Kinemage of the C-alpha trace (Angstrom):
@kinemage 1
@onewidth
@group {chain A} dominant
@subgroup {mainchain}
@vectorlist {calphas} color= white
{ca unk a 1} P 3.624 -265.522 -48.474
{ca unk a 2} L 5.620 -265.144 -45.268
{ca unk a 3} L 8.904 -262.606 -44.961
{ca unk a 4} L 11.160 -262.644 -41.836
{ca unk a 5} L 13.515 -259.833 -41.133
{ca unk a 6} L 16.116 -258.758 -38.436
{ca unk a 7} L 19.038 -256.553 -38.020
{ca unk a 8} L 21.518 -259.480 -38.281
{ca unk a 9} L 23.231 -261.002 -41.353
{ca unk a 10} L 21.643 -264.164 -40.706
{ca unk a 11} L 18.697 -264.921 -38.253
{ca unk a 12} L 17.111 -268.241 -36.832
{ca unk a 13} L 13.460 -267.357 -38.267
{ca unk a 14} L 15.225 -266.545 -41.874
{ca unk a 15} L 16.272 -270.293 -41.788
{ca unk a 16} L 12.973 -271.491 -41.795
{ca unk a 17} L 11.522 -273.013 -44.800
{ca unk a 18} L 8.034 -271.147 -43.824
{ca unk a 19} L 10.116 -267.933 -44.530
{ca unk a 20} L 9.490 -266.718 -48.418
{ca unk a 21} L 12.825 -264.402 -48.040
{ca unk a 22} L 14.761 -263.137 -45.172
{ca unk a 23} L 15.425 -259.418 -45.224
{ca unk a 24} L 17.968 -257.561 -43.385
{ca unk a 25} L 17.490 -254.191 -42.050
{ca unk a 26} L 19.340 -251.452 -39.916
{ca unk a 27} L 19.654 -251.772 -36.410
{ca unk a 28} L 16.674 -250.071 -34.552
{ca unk a 29} L 18.678 -249.349 -31.670
{ca unk a 30} L 21.335 -247.192 -33.041
{ca unk a 31} L 19.599 -245.806 -36.232
{ca unk a 32} L 15.984 -245.339 -35.980
{ca unk a 33} L 15.340 -243.504 -38.874
{ca unk a 34} L 16.962 -245.614 -41.190
{ca unk a 35} L 15.256 -248.702 -39.532
{ca unk a 36} L 12.065 -246.976 -39.790
{ca unk a 37} L 12.395 -246.312 -43.485
{ca unk a 38} L 13.567 -249.644 -44.699
{ca unk a 39} L 10.575 -251.219 -43.074
{ca unk a 40} L 8.642 -248.863 -45.238
{ca unk a 41} L 10.550 -249.725 -48.424
{ca unk a 42} L 10.285 -253.395 -47.462
{ca unk a 43} L 6.364 -253.178 -47.173
{ca unk a 44} L 6.156 -251.217 -50.361
{ca unk a 45} L 8.473 -253.608 -52.353
{ca unk a 46} L 7.314 -257.120 -51.316
{ca unk a 47} L 3.443 -255.952 -51.153
{ca unk a 48} L 3.437 -256.665 -47.414
{ca unk a 49} L -0.295 -256.277 -46.071
{ca unk a 50} L 0.327 -257.176 -42.140
{ca unk a 51} L 3.565 -256.349 -39.685
{ca unk a 52} L 3.878 -258.506 -36.508
{ca unk a 53} L 6.829 -256.878 -34.566
{ca unk a 54} L 8.204 -259.413 -32.243
{ca unk a 55} L 10.275 -256.967 -29.761
{ca unk a 56} L 9.036 -254.280 -27.726
{ca unk a 57} L 11.595 -251.861 -29.408
{ca unk a 58} L 10.446 -252.505 -33.016
{ca unk a 59} L 6.717 -252.731 -32.240
{ca unk a 60} L 7.041 -249.376 -30.417
{ca unk a 61} L 9.125 -247.847 -33.276
{ca unk a 62} L 6.485 -249.221 -35.819
{ca unk a 63} L 3.522 -248.278 -34.140
{ca unk a 64} L 4.938 -244.708 -33.676
{ca unk a 65} L 5.933 -244.602 -37.152
{ca unk a 66} L 4.218 -241.944 -39.894
{ca unk a 67} L 5.918 -243.503 -42.934
{ca unk a 68} L 4.196 -246.586 -43.568
{ca unk a 69} L 0.921 -246.783 -45.815
{ca unk a 70} L -2.226 -246.918 -44.400
{ca unk a 71} L -2.948 -249.996 -46.028
{ca unk a 72} L -0.298 -251.913 -43.985
{ca unk a 73} L -1.990 -253.467 -40.991
{ca unk a 74} L -0.338 -253.662 -37.505
{ca unk a 75} L -2.561 -255.847 -35.252
{ca unk a 76} L -1.707 -254.078 -32.136
{ca unk a 77} L -3.476 -251.446 -29.692
{ca unk a 78} L -2.610 -248.097 -30.408
{ca unk a 79} L 0.691 -246.488 -28.898
{ca unk a 80} L -1.271 -244.679 -26.125
{ca unk a 81} L -3.173 -247.803 -24.966
{ca unk a 82} L 0.249 -249.760 -25.353
{ca unk a 83} L 1.837 -247.254 -23.281
{ca unk a 84} L -0.578 -247.479 -20.367
{ca unk a 85} L 0.452 -251.342 -19.927
{ca unk a 86} L 4.367 -250.989 -21.247
{ca unk a 87} L 4.916 -248.353 -18.690
{ca unk a 88} L 5.322 -249.979 -15.579
{ca unk a 89} L 4.537 -247.003 -13.389
{ca unk a 90} L 1.274 -246.243 -15.157
{ca unk a 91} L 0.556 -250.149 -14.861
{ca unk a 92} L 1.267 -249.886 -11.168
{ca unk a 93} L -1.412 -247.126 -10.980
{ca unk a 94} L -4.008 -248.803 -12.861
{ca unk a 95} L -3.262 -251.789 -10.785
{ca unk a 96} L -4.216 -249.807 -7.849
{ca unk a 97} L -7.319 -248.307 -9.181
{ca unk a 98} L -8.719 -251.539 -10.293
{ca unk a 99} L -7.982 -253.414 -6.962
{ca unk a 100} L -5.615 -255.906 -8.550
{ca unk a 101} L -2.867 -256.990 -6.226
{ca unk a 102} L 0.495 -255.324 -7.053
{ca unk a 103} L 3.661 -254.749 -5.082
{ca unk a 104} L 3.665 -251.600 -3.044
{ca unk a 105} L 5.539 -248.832 -5.037
{ca unk a 106} L 6.966 -245.640 -4.799
{ca unk a 107} L 6.996 -243.614 -7.649
{ca unk a 108} L 10.258 -241.461 -8.093
{ca unk a 109} L 11.090 -238.745 -10.605
{ca unk a 110} L 14.674 -238.114 -11.813
{ca unk a 111} L 16.374 -235.835 -9.757
{ca unk a 112} L 14.040 -236.513 -6.917
{ca unk a 113} L 15.939 -236.564 -3.572
{ca unk a 114} L 15.125 -239.805 -2.157
{ca unk a 115} L 17.197 -240.167 0.892
{ca unk a 116} L 14.566 -240.381 3.326
{ca unk a 117} L 12.714 -242.870 1.216
{ca unk a 118} L 15.622 -244.867 0.946
{ca unk a 119} L 16.261 -244.768 4.831
{ca unk a 120} L 12.429 -246.247 5.382
{ca unk a 121} L 12.626 -248.615 2.694
{ca unk a 122} L 12.266 -252.244 3.120
{ca unk a 123} L 15.219 -254.460 2.103
{ca unk a 124} L 15.455 -256.190 -0.382
{ca unk a 125} L 13.706 -253.465 -2.658
{ca unk a 126} L 13.440 -253.503 -6.419
{ca unk a 127} L 14.348 -250.426 -8.267
{ca unk a 128} L 12.221 -250.602 -11.853
{ca unk a 129} L 12.830 -248.224 -14.515
{ca unk a 130} L 9.385 -246.992 -15.797
{ca unk a 131} L 10.159 -248.094 -19.496
{ca unk a 132} L 12.342 -251.223 -20.867
{ca unk a 133} L 13.622 -248.852 -23.730
{ca unk a 134} L 15.011 -245.269 -23.233
{ca unk a 135} L 16.413 -243.132 -25.833
{ca unk a 136} L 19.055 -240.500 -25.568
{ca unk a 137} L 18.407 -238.973 -28.879
{ca unk a 138} L 20.774 -240.922 -30.577
{ca unk a 139} L 20.324 -244.436 -29.377
{ca unk a 140} L 18.245 -246.896 -27.783
{ca unk a 141} L 19.387 -248.446 -24.742
{ca unk a 142} L 17.680 -251.366 -22.396
{ca unk a 143} L 16.805 -250.352 -18.891
{ca unk a 144} L 17.628 -253.187 -16.299
{ca unk a 145} L 15.629 -253.938 -13.296
{ca unk a 146} L 17.831 -253.918 -10.195
{ca unk a 147} L 17.195 -255.742 -6.625
{ca unk a 148} L 19.019 -253.844 -3.496
{ca unk a 149} L 19.762 -256.263 -0.514
{ca unk a 150} L 20.264 -252.901 1.222
{ca unk a 151} L 20.379 -248.948 1.675
{ca unk a 152} L 24.022 -248.986 0.611
{ca unk a 153} L 23.392 -251.028 -2.402
{ca unk a 154} L 20.361 -249.005 -3.331
{ca unk a 155} L 22.272 -245.748 -3.330
{ca unk a 156} L 25.244 -247.265 -5.267
{ca unk a 157} L 23.050 -248.605 -8.110
{ca unk a 158} L 20.760 -245.493 -8.280
{ca unk a 159} L 24.322 -243.642 -8.544
{ca unk a 160} L 25.980 -245.989 -11.268
{ca unk a 161} L 23.247 -246.544 -13.472
{ca unk a 162} L 22.260 -243.376 -15.590
{ca unk a 163} L 18.606 -244.621 -16.554
{ca unk a 164} L 17.972 -243.705 -12.589
{ca unk a 165} L 18.809 -240.136 -12.990
{ca unk a 166} L 17.267 -239.609 -16.662
{ca unk a 167} L 13.875 -241.400 -16.595
{ca unk a 168} L 11.081 -242.323 -13.933
{ca unk a 169} L 11.383 -245.180 -11.890
{ca unk a 170} L 9.790 -247.086 -8.932
{ca unk a 171} L 11.140 -248.017 -5.287
{ca unk a 172} L 9.055 -251.293 -5.351
{ca unk a 173} L 8.293 -253.921 -2.801
{ca unk a 174} L 10.206 -257.289 -3.401
{ca unk a 175} L 8.015 -260.337 -3.717
{ca unk a 176} L 9.640 -263.978 -3.274
{ca unk a 177} L 7.482 -266.411 -4.809
{ca unk a 178} L 7.210 -268.173 -8.273
{ca unk a 179} L 6.335 -266.456 -11.873
{ca unk a 180} L 3.620 -267.086 -13.579
{ca unk a 181} L 1.549 -265.562 -16.521
{ca unk a 182} L -1.511 -265.551 -18.462
{ca unk a 183} L -1.165 -265.204 -22.450
{ca unk a 184} L -3.998 -263.607 -23.954
{ca unk a 185} L -5.238 -262.331 -27.502
{ca unk a 186} L -7.940 -259.572 -28.018
{ca unk a 187} L -10.373 -258.491 -30.534
{ca unk a 188} L -10.818 -254.833 -29.931
{ca unk a 189} L -11.972 -255.121 -26.676
{ca unk a 190} L -13.277 -258.812 -26.751
{ca unk a 191} L -11.127 -261.645 -25.575
{ca unk a 192} L -10.456 -264.355 -28.060
{ca unk a 193} L -7.873 -266.674 -26.280
{ca unk a 194} L -6.181 -267.336 -23.036
{ca unk a 195} L -3.285 -269.798 -22.213
{ca unk a 196} L -0.929 -270.568 -19.364
{ca unk a 197} L 2.371 -272.371 -18.831
{ca unk a 198} L 4.907 -273.178 -15.866
{ca unk a 199} L 8.483 -273.101 -16.378
{ca unk a 200} L 10.169 -276.206 -15.396
{ca unk a 201} L 13.887 -275.401 -16.104
{ca unk a 202} L 15.306 -272.273 -16.953
{ca unk a 203} L 18.785 -270.744 -17.913
{ca unk a 204} L 20.320 -269.712 -15.590
{ca unk a 205} L 18.998 -272.332 -13.096
{ca unk a 206} L 18.437 -269.795 -10.681
{ca unk a 207} L 15.566 -267.955 -12.750
{ca unk a 208} L 15.592 -266.664 -16.461
{ca unk a 209} L 14.721 -267.640 -19.954
{ca unk a 210} L 12.671 -271.009 -20.116
{ca unk a 211} L 14.163 -274.117 -21.396
{ca unk a 212} L 11.567 -276.521 -20.461
{ca unk a 213} L 8.222 -275.278 -20.013
{ca unk a 214} L 4.513 -277.245 -19.724
{ca unk a 215} L 1.248 -276.318 -20.871
{ca unk a 216} L -1.554 -275.823 -17.749
{ca unk a 217} L -5.041 -274.624 -17.036
{ca unk a 218} L -5.266 -271.200 -16.605
{ca unk a 219} L -5.292 -270.055 -12.842
{ca unk a 220} L -8.833 -268.757 -12.265
{ca unk a 221} L -8.061 -265.665 -9.991
{ca unk a 222} L -4.951 -264.783 -12.613
{ca unk a 223} L -7.281 -265.051 -15.122
{ca unk a 224} L -9.948 -262.804 -13.613
{ca unk a 225} L -7.124 -260.228 -13.001
{ca unk a 226} L -6.133 -260.326 -16.522
{ca unk a 227} L -9.259 -259.850 -17.570
{ca unk a 228} L -10.044 -256.765 -15.644
{ca unk a 229} L -6.936 -255.263 -16.685
{ca unk a 230} L -6.992 -255.586 -20.346
{ca unk a 231} L -10.735 -255.191 -20.341
{ca unk a 232} L -9.890 -251.636 -18.628
{ca unk a 233} L -8.006 -250.501 -21.591
{ca unk a 234} L -10.099 -252.123 -24.400
{ca unk a 235} L -6.936 -254.264 -25.312
{ca unk a 236} L -6.541 -255.366 -28.764
{ca unk a 237} L -3.970 -257.963 -29.944
{ca unk a 238} L -1.953 -260.301 -27.633
{ca unk a 239} L -0.309 -259.407 -24.511
{ca unk a 240} L 1.273 -261.556 -21.802
{ca unk a 241} L 0.581 -260.668 -18.136
{ca unk a 242} L 3.316 -261.348 -15.730
{ca unk a 243} L 2.442 -262.249 -11.903
{ca unk a 244} L 4.500 -263.197 -9.096
{ca unk a 245} L 3.010 -265.942 -6.797
{ca unk a 246} L 3.719 -265.257 -3.180
{ca unk a 247} L 3.910 -267.676 -0.516
{ca unk a 248} L 0.196 -267.127 0.835
{ca unk a 249} L -0.784 -267.768 -3.214
{ca unk a 250} L -1.577 -264.392 -3.669
{ca unk a 251} L -0.800 -263.215 -7.277
{ca unk a 252} L 0.854 -259.964 -7.553
{ca unk a 253} L 0.769 -258.014 -10.995
{ca unk a 254} L 4.427 -257.639 -12.110
{ca unk a 255} L 4.431 -256.507 -15.906
{ca unk a 256} L 2.551 -256.656 -18.958
{ca unk a 257} L 4.368 -257.700 -22.289
{ca unk a 258} L 2.224 -256.179 -24.882
{ca unk a 259} L 3.917 -258.199 -27.769
{ca unk a 260} L 4.727 -261.931 -28.627
{ca unk a 261} L 6.383 -264.089 -25.798
{ca unk a 262} L 9.340 -266.705 -25.686
{ca unk a 263} L 7.227 -269.787 -25.089
{ca unk a 264} L 4.827 -269.021 -28.192
{ca unk a 265} L 5.222 -272.443 -29.710
{ca unk a 266} L 4.153 -273.865 -26.784
{ca unk a 267} L 0.939 -272.395 -26.790
{ca unk a 268} L 0.852 -273.625 -30.607
{ca unk a 269} L 1.784 -277.071 -29.992
{ca unk a 270} L -1.000 -277.019 -27.397
{ca unk a 271} L -4.035 -275.773 -29.677
{ca unk a 272} L -3.862 -272.052 -29.097
{ca unk a 273} L -2.248 -270.573 -32.613
{ca unk a 274} L -2.066 -267.254 -31.670
{ca unk a 275} L -0.409 -265.689 -34.895
{ca unk a 276} L -2.869 -267.573 -36.975
{ca unk a 277} L -5.592 -266.076 -34.569
{ca unk a 278} L -3.974 -262.671 -34.521
{ca unk a 279} L -4.051 -262.792 -38.426
{ca unk a 280} L -7.416 -263.679 -38.739
{ca unk a 281} L -8.552 -261.012 -36.424
{ca unk a 282} L -6.477 -258.303 -38.430
{ca unk a 283} L -8.271 -259.634 -41.566
{ca unk a 284} L -11.568 -259.299 -40.356
{ca unk a 285} L -12.403 -262.768 -40.453
{ca unk a 286} L -14.891 -264.319 -37.869
{ca unk a 287} L -12.745 -265.933 -35.038
{ca unk a 288} L -14.668 -268.391 -32.413
{ca unk a 289} L -13.310 -267.758 -28.720
{ca unk a 290} L -10.418 -270.458 -27.856
{ca unk a 291} L -12.790 -272.572 -25.185
{ca unk a 292} L -9.814 -274.968 -24.317
{ca unk a 293} L -6.379 -276.349 -25.090
{ca unk a 294} L -4.294 -279.657 -24.409
{ca unk a 295} L -2.546 -279.357 -20.914
{ca unk a 296} L 0.675 -281.400 -20.263
{ca unk a 297} L 2.247 -280.704 -23.457
{ca unk a 298} L 6.009 -279.545 -23.105
{ca unk a 299} L 8.548 -277.519 -25.022
{ca unk a 300} L 12.135 -277.901 -24.774
{ca unk a 301} L 14.479 -275.652 -25.807
{ca unk a 302} L 17.595 -277.980 -26.259
{ca unk a 303} L 20.731 -276.296 -26.348
{ca unk a 304} L 19.433 -273.877 -23.623
{ca unk a 305} L 18.717 -277.011 -21.566
{ca unk a 306} L 22.473 -277.813 -22.278
{ca unk a 307} L 23.296 -274.594 -20.725
{ca unk a 308} L 21.337 -275.483 -17.953
{ca unk a 309} L 22.881 -278.619 -16.914
{ca unk a 310} L 26.438 -277.330 -17.563
{ca unk a 311} L 25.760 -274.318 -15.425
{ca unk a 312} L 24.253 -276.873 -12.748
{ca unk a 313} L 27.190 -279.107 -13.020
{ca unk a 314} L 29.681 -276.522 -12.317
{ca unk a 315} L 28.022 -274.807 -9.517
{ca unk a 316} L 29.708 -275.606 -6.245
{ca unk a 317} L 26.123 -274.678 -4.590
{ca unk a 318} L 24.843 -277.681 -5.563
{ca unk a 319} L 25.350 -281.054 -3.881
{ca unk a 320} L 26.868 -283.977 -5.918
{ca unk a 321} L 23.286 -285.817 -5.627
{ca unk a 322} L 21.478 -282.708 -7.157
{ca unk a 323} L 23.974 -282.997 -10.218
{ca unk a 324} L 23.481 -286.361 -10.843
{ca unk a 325} L 19.685 -285.825 -10.735
{ca unk a 326} L 19.986 -282.958 -12.968
{ca unk a 327} L 21.744 -285.237 -15.260
{ca unk a 328} L 19.346 -287.916 -15.335
{ca unk a 329} L 16.441 -285.300 -15.769
{ca unk a 330} L 17.953 -284.220 -18.851
{ca unk a 331} L 18.727 -287.384 -20.305
{ca unk a 332} L 15.437 -288.947 -19.169
{ca unk a 333} L 12.889 -289.353 -22.656
{ca unk a 334} L 9.348 -288.115 -22.302
{ca unk a 335} L 6.660 -288.829 -24.878
{ca unk a 336} L 4.814 -285.507 -24.496
{ca unk a 337} L 7.776 -283.267 -24.954
{ca unk a 338} L 8.502 -281.273 -28.290
{ca unk a 339} L 11.530 -279.463 -29.200
{ca unk a 340} L 11.173 -275.365 -29.754
{ca unk a 341} L 13.916 -275.335 -32.709
{ca unk a 342} L 14.463 -279.186 -33.559
{ca unk a 343} L 11.327 -279.814 -35.730
{ca unk a 344} L 11.722 -282.829 -38.418
{ca unk a 345} L 9.660 -280.933 -40.962
{ca unk a 346} L 11.760 -277.791 -40.770
{ca unk a 347} L 15.503 -278.761 -39.560
{ca unk a 348} L 17.303 -275.890 -41.370
{ca unk a 349} L 16.739 -273.395 -37.941
{ca unk a 350} L 18.028 -276.231 -35.787
{ca unk a 351} L 21.287 -276.478 -37.660
{ca unk a 352} L 21.459 -272.871 -37.951
{ca unk a 353} L 21.296 -272.592 -34.049
{ca unk a 354} L 23.967 -275.500 -33.445
{ca unk a 355} L 26.144 -273.586 -36.387
{ca unk a 356} L 26.231 -270.649 -34.135
{ca unk a 357} L 26.568 -272.350 -30.605
{ca unk a 358} L 29.421 -273.903 -31.905
{ca unk a 359} L 31.054 -270.893 -33.259
{ca unk a 360} L 30.281 -269.033 -29.845
{ca unk a 361} L 32.166 -272.145 -28.001
{ca unk a 362} L 35.353 -271.698 -29.694
{ca unk a 363} L 35.436 -268.137 -30.036
């Protein structure tokens, strides 16, 4: 049986018919102890044997927790290993030792005078905190990657955003190009599955969350770098290794998501069921490495795609012809496209999402 949980009164996953029961827990951002304690109570009350956290914050808090019984399996790498990849500064240092292409990075400690560094930096430049989530002792806040077009902008951002005065960060080379990634599953250092996709449309249109994506063959160069990186830390569990493909086709390592990713359903539809494979490895079952999957399968987030169309139509930077083409692409049927939320065998999440979407439009 599968139980789902979140800190919201209702949640998309909880609406699914595959969820035996939806359980609400305290917000981990504002009450960490209550969150961890509640997870421990849920485990005991419902006899939970495996926990699969879905966000970076919840996975980190659960991995570090000392309150869960030893009988509960968390099929991720240990905290120290996760931090070697999740900490962006440590990741870039590791990439340097492994000769994996990565943006030139200068590592800055809080309080360090970087006037000379800003003077000599190439712009635009990227200001990237080491960690995505940081705590002030009372609550957690998400750090934001900033892009500075010039020295004045960089100086202003460093002064205005408190994270740069409290946490280590990088001044990093800006790599123009297209984002790409390799999804992976490892079983105690042994690779089980790899998967790749491309983003066709995003929200917002200039770049963001994927609303239409397609399964593609794994790029062999990126795959080699991914394996070198994950092999070096004896990885266990799932990971998404993100690259930026420069104009000269060089894939630059950008970051690693040490958890499940947004386009997970696309991988499942293409024949790589990462959650099921992870469950099998966690329970000690024999899992044969995945050798292939179906390419050309598309996944569409319908309401997200509608937002993409709306943002395109109201953007004065696009020509009338471009907007007309966008309408046609939105309406054009595709036999290889599946919907991320709208599933005939499980429509409750779609109705839940539509209700929330309508509520947000009217309020």
